[in-house]
C-alpha positions in Angstrom: 31.0 11.8 12.5 32.8 15.1 12.1 30.8 18.2 12.5 31.4 21.0 9.9 31.6 24.6 10.8 28.3 26.2 11.8 26.4 28.0 9.0 26.4 31.7 9.5 22.7 31.8 8.9 22.2 30.0 12.3 22.4 32.8 14.8 19.1 33.3 16.5 18.6 31.4 19.7 15.0 30.3 20.3 12.9 28.3 22.7 11.0 25.2 21.6 8.6 22.8 23.2 9.0 19.3 21.8 6.4 16.6 22.3 7.5 13.0 21.7 11.0 11.9 22.6 11.3 8.6 20.8 14.1 7.6 18.5 13.7 10.7 16.3 12.4 13.2 18.9 15.1 12.4 21.4 17.9 13.0 18.9 16.2 16.1 17.6 16.2 17.6 21.1 19.9 16.8 21.5 20.8 18.4 18.1 18.8 21.5 18.9 20.5 21.8 22.3 23.9 21.4 20.7 23.0 24.4 18.5 22.3 26.5 21.6 18.5 26.4 21.5 16.4 25.9 24.6 14.3 22.8 24.3 11.6 21.7 26.8 10.6 18.1 26.0 7.6 16.1 27.0 7.1 12.4 26.7 5.0 9.9 28.6 8.2 8.1 29.4 9.4 9.6 32.8 13.0 8.6 32.0 13.3 11.1 29.1 10.8 13.8 29.7 11.6 17.3 31.0 8.1 18.1 32.3 5.2 16.0 33.7 2.4 17.1 31.3 1.5 19.1 28.2 0.2 21.8 30.4 3.6 22.0 32.2 5.4 22.2 28.8 3.2 25.1 27.7 3.7 26.8 31.0 7.5 26.5 30.7 7.6 28.4 27.4 7.5 32.1 26.9 5.0 33.6 24.4 4.8 33.5 21.5 5.4 29.7 21.9 6.5 27.2 19.3 5.6 23.6 19.9 6.8 20.7 17.7 4.9 17.4 17.7 6.8 14.1 17.1 4.2 11.4 18.1 2.7 8.6 16.0 0.5 9.6 13.1 -3.3 9.4 13.2 -5.2 9.7 16.4 -2.3 10.3 18.7 -1.3 13.4 16.7 -4.9 14.6 16.2 -5.5 14.3 20.0 -2.3 16.2 20.8 -3.3 19.0 18.4 -6.7 19.2 20.1 -5.1 19.4 23.5 -2.7 22.1 22.4 -5.5 24.1 21.0 -6.9 24.4 24.5 -3.5 25.2 26.1 -1.8 27.6 23.7 -2.6 31.2 23.0 -3.1 33.4 20.0 0.2 34.0 18.2 1.6 30.6 19.1 2.8 28.0 16.5 2.4 24.3 16.3 4.6 22.1 14.0 3.6 18.5 13.2 6.9 16.8 12.4 5.6 13.2 12.5 4.5 11.0 9.6 0.9 12.2 9.5 -1.1 11.7 6.3 -1.2 15.1 4.5 -5.0 15.0 4.5 -5.0 15.4 8.3 -3.2 18.7 8.1 -6.0 20.8 6.8 -8.2 19.8 9.7 -5.5 20.3 12.2 -4.7 23.7 10.7 -8.3 24.8 10.7 -8.8 23.8 14.3 -5.8 25.9 15.5 -6.5 28.8 13.1 -9.8 29.3 14.7 -7.9 30.1 17.9 -5.3 32.3 16.3 -2.6 29.6 16.5 -0.4 28.9 13.5 0.3 25.5 12.0 3.0 24.0 9.9 3.4 20.4 8.7 7.0 19.2 8.4 8.2 16.0 6.7 11.4 14.9 8.5 13.9 12.5 7.0 17.1 11.3 8.6 16.3 8.5 11.0 18.6 7.7 13.8 21.5 9.4 12.0 20.0 12.8 12.0 21.6 13.8 15.3 25.0 13.9 13.7 24.3 14.6 10.0 21.1 16.6 10.2 17.6 16.0 8.9 16.1 16.7 5.5 13.0 18.9 6.0 10.0 19.5 3.8 7.6 22.1 5.2 4.0 23.1 4.4 2.3 26.2 5.6 2.2 30.0 5.6 5.4 31.8 4.8 5.3 34.0 8.0 5.1 30.9 10.2 8.0 29.3 8.2 10.1 32.3 8.9 9.1 32.3 12.5 10.4 28.8 12.9 13.5 29.1 10.6 16.1 29.1 13.4 14.8 25.7 14.4 14.8 24.4 10.8 18.3 25.7 10.3 19.6 23.9 13.4 17.9 20.6 12.4 18.8 20.5 8.7 22.2 19.3 7.4 25.2 21.7 7.2 25.6 23.5 3.9 23.3 25.4 1.7 19.8 25.7 3.1 18.1 24.7 -0.2 19.9 21.3 -0.1 18.3 20.2 3.1 15.2 22.3 3.5 12.2 23.2 1.4 9.1 25.3 2.0 7.2 22.9 -0.3 3.9 24.8 -0.4 0.8 25.5 1.7 -0.5 23.4 4.6 -0.2 19.7 3.7 2.6 20.1 1.2 5.3 19.1 3.7 3.7 15.8 4.6 2.8 15.1 0.9 6.4 15.6 -0.1 7.6 13.3 2.7 5.0 10.7 1.6 6.4 10.7 -2.0 10.0 10.7 -0.5 9.2 7.6 1.4 7.6 6.0 -1.6 10.8 6.5 -3.6 12.7 5.0 -0.6 10.6 1.9 -0.9 11.6 1.5 -4.6 15.3 2.1 -4.0 15.5 -0.3 -1.1 13.7 -3.0 -3.1 16.0 -2.6 -6.0 19.1 -3.0 -3.8 17.5 -6.0 -2.1 16.7 -7.8 -5.3 20.2 -7.2 -6.5 21.6 -8.7 -3.3 19.4 -11.8 -3.7 20.5 -12.3 -7.3 24.1 -12.0 -6.4 23.6 -14.5 -3.6 21.9 -16.9 -6.0 24.7 -16.8 -8.6 27.5 -19.4 -8.5 29.8 -17.0 -10.3 29.9 -14.3 -7.6 31.8 -15.7 -4.6 32.1 -12.5 -2.5 28.7 -10.7 -2.5 29.6 -8.2 0.3 32.8 -7.1 -1.5 30.9 -6.7 -4.8 28.3 -4.5 -3.2 31.0 -2.6 -1.3 32.7 -1.8 -4.6 29.7 0.1 -5.8 30.1 2.8 -3.1 32.5 5.0 -5.2 32.3 5.9 -8.9 29.2 4.0 -9.8 25.8 5.4 -10.7 24.0 3.4 -8.0 26.1 4.8 -5.1 23.9 6.3 -2.3 23.5 6.6 1.4 21.1 3.6 1.3 23.8 1.6 -0.4 26.3 2.7 2.3 23.8 1.4 5.0 23.5 -1.9 3.1 27.2 -2.3 3.2 27.2 -1.5 6.9 24.6 -4.2 7.5 26.7 -6.7 5.4 29.8 -5.9 7.3 28.2 -7.2 10.5 26.2 -10.0 8.9 27.6 -11.0 5.4 24.7 -13.1 4.4 22.0 -11.3 6.6 21.3 -14.7 8.2 20.5 -13.1 11.5 17.4 -11.4 10.1 14.0 -12.6 9.2 12.7 -11.4 5.8 9.6 -9.7 7.3 9.1 -6.1 6.5 6.4 -3.7 7.8 5.3 -0.5 6.2 4.7 2.8 7.9 1.7 3.6 5.7 3.4 6.3 3.5 4.1 3.8 0.8 0.4 2.9 0.6 -0.6 6.6 0.6 1.9 7.2 -2.2 0.4 4.5 -4.4 -3.1 5.8 -3.6 -2.2 9.3 -4.6 -0.6 7.9 -7.8 -3.9 6.3 -8.6 -5.8 9.5 -7.7 -3.6 11.6 -10.0 -3.3 9.0 -12.8 0.5 8.9 -12.4 2.0 5.5 -13.2 4.1 4.3 -10.3 5.0 0.6 -11.0 8.2 0.5 -9.1 6.8 2.0 -5.9 3.7 -0.2 -6.2 5.8 -3.4 -6.7 8.0 -2.5 -3.7 4.9 -2.1 -1.5 3.5 -5.4 -2.6 6.8 -7.1 -2.0 6.6 -6.0 1.6 3.1 -7.6 1.8 4.6 -10.8 0.4 7.3 -10.8 3.0 4.7 -11.3 5.8 3.3 -14.5 4.3 4.9 -17.7 5.5 2.8 -19.5 2.9 1.2 -17.4 0.1 -2.4 -18.3 -0.8 -1.9 -16.7 -4.2 1.1 -18.8 -5.0 -0.7 -21.9 -3.9 -3.4 -21.0 -6.4 -0.7 -20.5 -9.1 0.8 -23.9 -8.3 -2.6 -25.5 -8.5 -3.4 -23.9 -11.9 0.0 -25.0 -13.4 -0.7 -28.5 -12.2 -4.2 -28.5 -13.7 -3.4 -27.2 -17.2 0.1 -28.5 -17.6 0.5 -31.3 -15.2 3.4 -29.5 -13.6 4.7 -31.0 -10.3 3.4 -29.5 -7.0 4.7 -29.7 -3.5 2.3 -31.0 -0.9 1.9 -29.3 2.5 
């Protein structure tokens, strides 16, 4: 993909420690380096790491240090924050850019704050494409810490106006809360496209499903990047026969539905999309067996025996 001219806001060159060099972290390191920043990466995989340990990473950085965490949510992130609390110094800054639940952020922030270490939570969207097109960033935390890390955010976000790819969403926790809602919306959008694909496939009238969906990419109200990715998938496998219809969830869809309940916000589309993923993992649904049995009992409707 073609890179646009660098935004004039992106001038300061900084040093960053990056923990976790998986699919996202590895590409983030490369994008930051292309922008001229110095990145010291640590990962348990010796093939991609720059240093042998967290202690070595901290030792390679000049104070005040900024360290970005990109490891799995939950205990791995909490443990990493705890370790960094023992290694970093007053005035340093930790950014959790993984998919942590927003409720973890207050505890992480309080732990580091007691040592004089700043904390930001950053929701990051962009997937494997972020290296070329940039990442959408939603940040929670104190304004002074956001400003301290802004050269990093500017290098990672997409080209163009800052406000179209970056938001200081609020205090600690706001970044991950925003990303949680973003991913909940993503569940609903993907499910709508998927159901439309299945209905087109089921119709005897539509003889070229990939071409039909491809025609939606320009001028229609349903055009989007997700639609572009569906077209890309259909180009390589027109009927998606190479895939099994089994879909995991990262947890953020569940958390979105939970928060919708907590705030009494109706979220039927996101909820249905989450439950559809649960259904995808059942080779034989106990619930639908019960429905079949009931239809047979009250109406004598035919059933299929196992």
